[in-house]
C-alpha positions in Angstrom: -0.1 0.0 0.0 1.7 3.4 -1.1 2.2 5.3 2.3 -0.2 7.9 3.8 -0.1 11.4 2.8 0.3 14.0 5.2 -3.3 15.1 4.7 -4.9 11.6 6.1 -2.1 11.6 8.7 -2.9 12.1 12.4 -0.1 13.3 13.5 0.4 17.0 13.7 4.3 16.6 13.3 3.7 15.5 9.7 2.0 18.6 8.7 5.2 20.8 7.9 3.4 24.1 7.6 1.6 23.8 10.6 5.0 22.8 12.6 6.4 26.2 10.8 3.3 28.2 12.3 3.7 26.7 15.2 7.4 27.7 16.1 6.4 31.1 14.6 3.5 31.7 17.1 5.6 30.3 20.0 8.9 32.2 19.2 6.8 35.6 18.5 4.5 35.0 21.9 7.9 34.4 23.5 9.3 37.5 22.6 5.8 39.9 23.3 5.7 38.0 26.4 9.3 39.2 27.7 8.5 42.9 25.5 6.0 43.3 28.1 7.8 43.3 31.1 11.3 44.7 29.4 8.9 47.9 28.7 7.3 48.3 32.0 10.1 47.9 33.8 11.9 50.6 31.2 9.0 52.9 31.6 8.9 53.1 35.3 12.8 53.2 35.7 12.5 56.2 33.8 9.3 58.1 34.8 8.8 56.3 38.3 5.3 57.5 37.9 2.9 54.5 38.2 0.1 55.9 36.0 2.8 55.8 32.9 2.8 52.2 33.7 -1.4 52.1 33.0 -0.1 54.4 29.5 1.6 51.4 28.4 -2.0 49.4 28.2 -4.1 52.0 26.7 -1.9 52.3 24.1 -2.1 48.4 23.2 -5.7 48.2 24.0 -6.6 50.9 21.5 -5.4 50.0 18.7 -6.8 46.1 19.1 -10.5 47.3 19.4 -10.3 50.5 16.8 -9.0 48.3 14.0 -10.3 45.6 14.7 -13.2 45.4 12.1 -10.6 46.7 9.4 -7.9 44.1 10.3 -11.0 41.3 9.7 -11.7 42.7 6.2 -8.1 42.9 5.1 -7.6 39.0 6.1 -10.4 38.3 3.6 -9.6 40.3 1.0 -6.0 40.1 0.9 -3.2 36.8 1.1 -3.2 36.5 5.0 0.3 35.1 4.9 1.9 38.5 3.4 -0.7 40.3 5.8 1.1 38.8 8.6 4.5 38.8 7.3 4.0 42.3 7.0 2.7 42.8 10.6 5.5 40.9 11.5 8.2 42.8 10.2 6.8 46.4 11.1 6.9 45.0 14.8 10.3 43.5 14.3 11.6 47.1 13.1 9.8 48.8 16.0 11.7 46.4 18.8 15.1 46.4 16.6 14.7 50.7 17.5 13.9 49.9 20.6 17.0 47.8 21.7 19.4 50.4 19.1 17.9 53.2 20.9 18.5 52.2 24.7 22.1 50.5 23.6 22.8 53.9 21.9 20.9 55.9 25.2 18.9 57.9 23.1 15.4 56.4 24.7 12.9 58.3 26.4 9.3 57.5 27.7 7.7 59.6 24.5 9.9 57.0 22.2 9.0 54.0 24.2 5.2 54.7 23.9 5.2 55.3 20.3 6.8 52.3 19.4 4.7 50.1 21.5 1.7 51.8 19.6 3.4 51.0 16.2 3.8 47.3 17.5 0.4 47.5 18.6 -0.9 48.7 15.3 0.7 45.7 13.0 -0.2 43.3 15.7 -4.0 44.2 15.6 -4.1 44.5 11.9 -2.3 40.7 11.6 -4.5 38.7 14.6 -7.3 37.8 12.0 -5.5 36.8 9.4 -3.4 34.7 11.5 -6.6 33.5 13.6 -7.5 32.4 9.9 -4.8 30.7 8.8 -4.6 27.4 10.7 -8.0 25.7 9.5 -6.1 25.5 5.9 -3.0 24.1 7.5 -4.3 20.9 8.9 -7.2 18.9 7.9 -10.6 19.7 10.1 -10.5 16.9 11.9 -7.1 17.8 13.6 -8.0 22.0 13.9 -8.8 21.3 17.3 -5.6 19.3 18.6 -3.9 22.0 16.6 -5.6 25.0 18.2 -4.6 23.5 22.1 -0.7 22.6 20.5 -0.9 26.6 20.1 -2.8 27.4 23.2 0.2 25.3 25.0 2.8 27.4 23.7 1.1 30.6 24.4 0.5 29.4 28.2 4.3 28.5 28.3 5.0 32.0 26.7 2.9 33.3 29.4 4.4 31.5 32.1 8.3 31.4 31.3 8.7 34.9 28.8 8.4 37.6 31.7 10.4 35.6 33.8 12.9 35.3 31.2 13.0 39.0 30.2 12.9 39.8 33.8 16.0 37.8 34.1 17.6 39.5 30.5 17.0 42.7 31.9 19.8 42.3 34.2 22.0 42.5 31.4 20.3 45.8 30.5 16.9 46.6 28.6 19.2 46.4 25.2 20.2 43.2 25.5 16.6 42.1 26.4 15.0 43.7 23.2 17.4 42.6 21.4 16.6 38.6 22.4 13.0 39.9 21.5 13.9 40.9 18.0 16.4 37.4 17.5 12.9 35.5 18.6 10.5 38.1 16.2 13.1 37.3 13.2 13.0 33.4 13.9 8.6 34.0 13.5 9.1 36.2 10.6 11.3 33.2 8.6 9.1 30.5 10.0 6.2 32.6 8.4 8.1 33.1 5.0 8.7 29.5 5.0 5.3 28.0 5.2 2.9 27.0 2.6 -0.8 28.4 2.5 -2.9 27.9 0.3 -6.0 30.4 0.1 -8.7 31.0 -2.9 -8.0 34.4 -4.3 -11.3 36.3 -2.5 -13.2 38.7 -4.3 -12.0 42.1 -3.7 -15.0 44.8 -2.9 -14.2 47.9 -1.4 -14.2 48.6 2.6 -18.1 49.3 3.5 -20.2 49.6 6.7 -21.6 46.8 5.2 -18.0 44.8 4.6 -16.8 45.8 7.9 -19.9 44.6 9.9 -20.5 41.4 8.0 -19.1 39.5 10.4 -21.1 40.5 12.8 -24.0 39.9 10.7 -22.8 36.2 9.7 -22.5 35.7 14.0 -26.1 36.5 14.0 -27.7 34.3 11.6 -25.5 31.0 12.3 -26.8 30.1 16.0 -24.3 27.9 16.8 -21.3 30.7 16.4 -23.7 33.0 18.2 -24.3 31.1 21.2 -20.0 30.2 21.4 -18.9 33.7 21.0 -21.4 35.1 23.3 -20.9 32.0 26.0 -17.4 33.0 26.2 -18.0 36.9 26.5 -20.5 36.7 29.3 -18.6 33.5 31.3 -15.4 35.4 31.4 -16.9 38.9 32.1 -18.5 36.9 35.5 -15.3 34.9 36.0 -12.8 37.4 36.7 -11.9 36.4 40.0 -8.1 36.2 39.1 -8.0 40.1 39.1 -8.8 39.9 43.0 -5.9 37.5 43.7 -3.5 40.3 44.9 -6.5 40.8 47.8 -7.3 37.1 48.7 -3.2 36.6 48.8 -2.8 39.3 51.3 -6.0 39.3 53.4 -8.0 36.2 53.1 -4.6 33.1 52.4 -2.4 35.7 54.6 0.7 34.9 52.2 3.1 37.1 50.6 4.2 38.2 47.2 5.7 34.2 46.9 2.2 33.1 47.5 0.6 35.7 45.1 3.1 34.1 42.4 2.0 30.9 43.1 -1.8 31.5 42.4 -1.1 33.6 39.5 0.9 30.3 38.1 -1.9 27.7 38.8 -4.2 28.7 35.8 -1.5 28.7 33.4 0.1 25.4 35.0 -3.4 23.7 34.5 -4.3 25.3 31.3 -0.8 24.3 29.6 -1.3 20.5 31.1 -4.7 20.0 29.5 -3.7 22.2 26.4 -0.9 19.5 26.1 -3.3 16.7 26.7 -5.8 17.7 24.3 -3.0 18.1 21.5 -2.6 14.5 21.6 -6.3 13.4 21.9 -9.0 14.0 19.6 -12.6 15.6 20.9 -15.0 13.0 18.9 -18.2 13.2 20.3 -20.5 15.0 22.7 -18.5 18.6 21.8 -21.0 20.7 22.8 -21.7 19.3 26.4 -18.4 19.1 26.9 -17.6 22.5 26.4 -20.8 23.5 28.4 -19.4 21.2 31.0 -16.1 22.7 31.3 -17.7 26.3 31.7 -19.8 24.8 34.4 -16.6 23.3 35.9 -15.0 27.1 35.6 -17.7 28.3 37.6 -17.6 25.7 40.3 -13.6 26.3 40.5 -14.3 29.9 41.2 -16.7 29.1 43.8 -14.1 26.7 45.6 -11.5 29.5 45.1 -13.9 31.9 46.6 -14.8 30.1 49.7 -11.1 28.6 50.2 -9.1 30.0 53.3 -6.3 27.3 52.5 -3.2 28.6 50.0 -3.2 24.9 48.6 -7.0 24.3 48.1 -6.9 27.8 46.3 -4.2 26.9 44.0 -6.0 23.7 43.2 -9.1 25.1 42.3 -7.2 27.9 40.0 -5.0 25.0 38.7 -8.7 23.6 37.5 -10.1 26.9 36.5 -6.8 26.7 33.8 -7.6 23.7 32.7 -11.2 23.6 32.3 -10.7 27.1 30.8 -8.6 25.3 28.2 -10.9 22.9 27.1 -13.7 25.6 26.7 -11.2 27.6 24.6 -10.4 24.8 22.7 -13.8 23.9 21.4 -15.0 27.4 21.3 -12.1 28.2 19.2 -12.2 25.3 16.8 -16.3 25.7 16.5 -16.4 29.0 15.1 -13.4 28.6 13.0 -15.1 24.8 11.1 -18.7 26.5 11.0 -17.1 29.7 9.0 -16.6 30.1 5.2 -12.9 30.7 4.4 -14.0 34.1 2.9 -15.4 35.2 6.2 -12.7 33.7 8.8 -10.9 36.8 8.9 -14.0 39.4 9.9 -15.6 36.4 12.0 -12.3 36.4 14.3 -12.3 39.9 14.2 -15.3 40.5 15.8 -14.4 37.5 18.4 -11.6 39.0 19.4 -13.1 42.4 20.0 -15.3 40.4 22.0 -13.0 38.4 24.1 -10.7 41.8 24.5 -13.3 43.6 25.9 -14.8 40.7 27.8 -11.4 40.2 29.6 -10.8 44.4 30.6 -14.7 44.5 31.6 -14.4 41.2 33.7 -11.4 42.4 35.5 -13.1 46.0 36.3 -16.6 44.2 37.2 -14.4 41.9 39.8 -13.0 45.0 41.0 -15.7 46.9 41.5 -18.0 44.5 42.9 -15.1 43.6 45.4 -15.0 47.2 46.6 -19.1 47.3 47.3 -19.8 43.5 48.8 -15.8 42.7 49.3 -13.6 40.2 47.5 -15.6 37.0 48.6 -18.7 37.7 47.8 -17.9 39.2 44.5 -15.7 35.8 43.0 -18.7 33.7 44.5 -21.2 35.9 42.8 -19.2 35.5 39.5 -18.9 31.5 39.6 -22.5 31.7 40.2 -23.4 33.7 37.3 -21.4 32.0 35.6 -23.6 28.2 36.2 -26.4 30.4 35.9 -25.2 31.4 32.1 -24.4 28.0 31.5 -28.0 27.1 32.1 -29.3 29.7 30.1 -27.4 29.1 27.3 -28.1 24.8 27.4 -31.4 26.3 27.2 -31.3 28.9 24.6 -29.2 26.9 22.3 -29.9 23.5 22.1 -28.3 22.6 18.7 -25.0 23.6 19.9 -26.0 21.1 23.6 -26.8 18.6 21.3 -23.8 19.0 19.0 -21.6 15.6 18.7 -18.8 16.6 16.5 -16.1 19.6 15.6 -16.6 19.4 12.0 -20.2 17.9 11.7 -21.4 21.4 11.1 -18.8 22.7 8.7 -19.5 25.5 5.9 -17.5 25.4 2.6 -17.1 28.6 0.9 
């Protein structure tokens, strides 16, 4: 018998374009996580003002929301690989400029914030294209595993990247920026090498109708609407991790080391579950598995809220990260597989707006509620609210609840 082709293989490693894509995502994720910690240290060392740390978040948040719909339109109108390459080249040039200006002592707060704004703008423009490329790199039955593998690299970068950036900062901010630039250069090389086939799109001008086509598509697809709105409200209500400093200091009576353990627990849980999902296919009952995972997220939040033991709190946060990884992988795969290729950029853009907004507003909601009623009731209300959302969504989206496979509702262009 002839050997199996890569398209028929169940091993992700047999899909060379996916391997190149994975290396690119891992390199750029590590680079960005390192960049984030180095920029914050440098800005604070220059100005000594906590307010300026908030400006870093502002110059990153504004482009991600303001340009999302435009970036989605671009992803569906142009070669996505070239859009990603252009965006990463701009980011690399800005990081290289940060390194050179820092090493030559010509850097100041305005320059750093300006270059971070350029990086954030380029990242916002490339994001929908990058997210929309994955379904073309692996067959549909491997998409969930591929997304889990990508999430593993993201979790690893979130865990190790800031520590590595802080370690390199000891040698100087310029050295740390230089390493970030090398990682981004590796990402550029990998993206330039991968083979990506995209059907030539029918070029249409950017109008309100085309820009908002992703919203109309989501509204007319009950499963996609259910998945995205479930993510929005579950994250909005389940933002207990924003209260970790209060729990560590006032309830668990631990110091910075304990806060570090609490912050790392969800990432460790997500990393382990993501690694498991990258080797195991989700073959049936994906709808109920997703709802169960979100419900588990809510229960873990409740356990964390009422825990007075550091170890029990860490276990609850570990479980919370694992449940979140399961639901995130299923949600992401369902959205990608239920969206035709010529709409993936705009749908990914709308999804990213919801994710970014829910993360930010979820932390704000938790902080505001904690100020009113206390940290424990605020976290408990978030857990109960998540469980209520799961019950309502299972009732309002019965087809999603009964869904058996990830790819059985796939839409062809």
